[in-house]
N, C-alpha and C positions, 0 to 999 in steps of 0.2 A: 504494499500499500504506499502511495506517495503522500507526503505531507503538503499542505498548501502553503502559499506565501502570504504572510500577514504583514501589512504596513511596511513592505519593502525589506524585511529582515527574516533571515532563516532562523528557526528554532528546530533543533534536531531531536529533542527528547522523545517525541512521539513517533519518530521515524522507525519503522520496523520492516526490514526487507525479509522476504522469504526466498523465492527464486527470482534472480534478476537477469536482465538483458545486459551483458557486459561487452565492452570493446576493449580488447588487449592489443596495444600496438607493440611491435617487436616480439610478437607472440612466438615466433619460430626460433628465437634466440636462446642463449644459454639458460637464462632464468625462465623465459616464457615457456620453454619445452617441458619444464618441470611444473610450473604454475598452472597452465591451462588444464591438464588432466585433473588436477586437484579441484579446480573450479567446477569442472564438469561433474566430478564425483559428488560435489556438494549440491548438485541439482541446477546449476545456473546454465543459462544459454550463453554461449561465447562466440563472438566474432573475432577471429584472429587475423590481424592486419599486419603484414610484414613484406618487405621488399624481397626477402628470401635469397639474399646474396649467398648465404651459407646453407641453403636447402630448406627443407621442411621435414622434420622428424615427428610432427604431431600425428598420432593415430586417428583414423576416422571415427566420428561419433555423430549420432543423429542430432545432437544439440550444438555441434560445432560447425561453423562456417569459416573456411580459410580463404582469405583474399590476398593475392599477391599484388601489393601496391606500395606506392611511395608516399610517405607522410608529407612530403613537400607539396604534394597535390592534395590540398586539404578537402577539395570538393569530391575527391574520390573516396574519402574516409566516410564510411556509413555511420551516421549519428542519429538517424530516426529511431525513436523509441529506445534509445540507449539509456539505461539507468545510471551506469558508472563506467568510468574509463580508468584503466590501469595502463599508464603510459611508460613503456619500457624502451621504446625505439630511440636510438641514438647511435652516433659513431662511437663505438666503445673503445676505451683506453687511450692513453696519451700518444703512443706512437702512431696509431691509426688516425687520431685527431690531427696530428701534425702532418700526416701524409698529404692532405688536401684541406687546409684550413677553411677555405670558402665552403666546401661541401660540409664540413663539420658544423659551421655556423648555420648553414641553411637547414640541415636536418635537426641538430640538437637544440637550436635556439629559435630560429625564425618559425620553423614548422610547429614547434611547441606553442609559440605565441598564437599562431593562427588557429591551432587545434583548440586551445583554451577559449578563444573568442567564439568559435563556431559551437563549442560545447555549451556555453552559456546561451547562445542564440537558440539552440535546439532543446533547451530545458534539461540538459544533463545535470543531475543532482550532486554528483560526487566525482572528484578527480584525484587519483593517486599517482604520484610522480616519483619515478626512480631517478633520484639525483646521484650524488657520489660524496663519500666521506673525504675525497681528495680535494674538495673545494676549499678546505682549510689551509692548504699549502703547508709551509713550514711553521710550526708553532713552538714557542718556548715553554708554554704551560705544561705542567705534568700530565693533565688530561684535557682533551678537547670537548667542550660542551656546546650545545646548540646556540648559546648566546654569544659566542665568540664570533668576531667578524671574519667572513671568508676572505682569504688572500690567495686566489687561484693563480697557478703558475703557467698552466699550459692551456692551449685552445680548448681541449676537452673540459678542463675544470672551469674555464671562463664561461663556456656555453651553458654548463650546468647551473652556475650561479645566476646568470641572466635569466634562464628559464624559471628558476625558483622565484625570482622577484616578480616576473611577469605573472606567474600563477597566483602568488599571494595577493596580487592586486585584484583578483576575482573572488577573494575569500568571503566577501559579503553577498555573493551570488550563487556560490555552490561550495560544498565541503571540499576544502583543499587539504590534502595530506601529502607531505613531502618527506621522503625517506632518503637519508644519506647513508647508503650501505658501505660497510667495510669491504675489503676484498673478499669476494665470494669464492667458496671452494666446494669440491664434491663433484659427483657424477651426474651428468645430464645427457639425455639423448642427443642434444646438440652441444657436444662437449666443447670446453675451452682448455687448451693446454698452454696458454700464455699468461695465466694468473698464478701467483707464487706457489701455493700449496700444490696445485695440480701439476705445474711445470716441474717443480723439484722432485715430486714423486715419480713422474714419468721418466725424468732423467735417471733416476736410480734404477727403475725397472729395465730401461732399454740400454743404459750405458754402464751401470754400476759405478757411476761417478756423478756427483752433484756439484754444479758450479754456482757459487754464491758471489754476487756482486756487492762488495762492501760487507754486509752482514750484520752491522750494528744497528741499522735502521729498524725501528719498531713500527709495525703496521698492525692495524686492527683487522680481524677476520670474522667471517660468518659463514656457516654451513648453508648450502643452497636450499636444503629443506627448511631451515629456519627463516631465510629471507622470503621464500615463497609463502610460508605460513604467516609471516608478518603481513604481507599484502592482503591475505584473506582476513586476518585479525582486524586490520584497519577497514577493510570493505564492510565488515559486520558491525563496525562502530564509527559511523560517519560523524558522530559528535566529537570524536577525538581528532582535533585538527591541529595544523601547524607543521613544524619541522622536527624530525626525529632522527637521531643518530641510530645506526644499527650495526654495531660491532661489539662482540662480546669477548674476544680473545685478543689481547694486545701482545704480540709475539715478535721478536726480532727475526729477521730473515735467517740468520744463522741457527736460531733455535728451531725454526721450521725444518731446516735441513737436518738437524740432529734428530728431530722426532722421526723424519722420514727414514733416516739411517738406522734407527732402532727397529723399524719394520722391515726394511729391505737393506741388507748389508751393502754399503756403498761408501766410496771415498768422497770426502768433502774438500773441494778446492775453493779457496777464497781469493778473489781478484778485486781490484779497485773498482769503485762505482762513482759515476757522476750524477747520481740521483740522490739529492740531499734530504728528501722528505722522510720525516720520522715523527710520528705522533701516536698518542694513545687516545682512543675514542672512548668517551664516557657515554653510556647508554642508559643511565639511571632513569632519565625521563620516560623512556619506553618501558622500563621495568615497573615504574610507578603507575603507568597506564594499564599494567596487567599482563604485559608480554614478557615471557622468558624463553630462551633458547632450549632446544632439546638435544642438540648434537654439537660436536666439537671438531676441531681441526684433526684430531686423532681418528675420529670417525671417518672423516673425509679421506684421509690417507688410506685407511683400511679398505674403504669401499672402492677406491681407485685400484688398489692392488688386486682385490677380488675381481673386479670387472676385467682388468688386463689378463689375469691368469685364466679366466673363463673364455677369453677370446672375444669378449664383448667390446673391448676398447683397444684401439690402435692409435699410434702416433702418426696422424696424417696432416697434410697442410691445411685442410679445411677446418681443423680444430685450432689453428693459429690465425687470429684475426688479421695481423699485419701481413703475413705471408699471402693469405688468400686475397686480400684487398689489393696487394701489389700485383698479383697475378691478374686479377680482373681489370685493373687500370691499364696494365701493359697490353 
């Protein structure tokens, strides 16, 4: 049941969703390929909108509509009768963002602005946005909280910050929930092997050797099951609005390598790094809202090892965003 608008202001206490019509952008990506089946299992009807640069691993379902489309063409995005949007689409990670900065700004910032505008015009009630914990840049504080000013360093980070601010400008017209995820880890049908835990685990499995750049940098991490569960948690609680950190394990890159080596005997080689980012993410705001993680980095390592040993996971170029995008652009 939808709540009505009174005196130009939303109040969400009476809003109770059962089964919704959902739009998930970037639905065929690393997180989307885990999230969409969970949404379907919860009884929702899902439109998965994705450019499909990395293919489509979503299984067919009678409540799933998959559309191959580009979010830059906002008029191609189906918004009629959509109750809520989970916006995952972006050019993911710093190297890919730097590959073509104009493309990154068009997809990750401009398209988000246009999508938010159209969402309000079409009466969409709720907008969940996947930002990034990397918007904070380099911080001296012991822990990074949501009230600290973002200081993005790269095109990827900058577009995320701009998109956040655009979306918050619509907070009086729809429920806006912004998530700043830590580095995600774990197995997905559309795997990524260019994020720290996954990459180091695959190096150990295929080479018996783990290369660590720097090693002292501390980064927050979150399991893919937890970040996708968080999107559902927020979807079911439109009254919980604003910006939320989502990182529950702050671990140095070297410690991640050591954890991997405890599961898979491997040599750890440390080399210099030109990446200065080091920060600990504080997610108490999310915990106080009622969300707690169920899984850990160690779970992700074990699951990757099992998937590899079963033959379900291989190290292919399509699971490395930068390699695949370079190939497409060439």
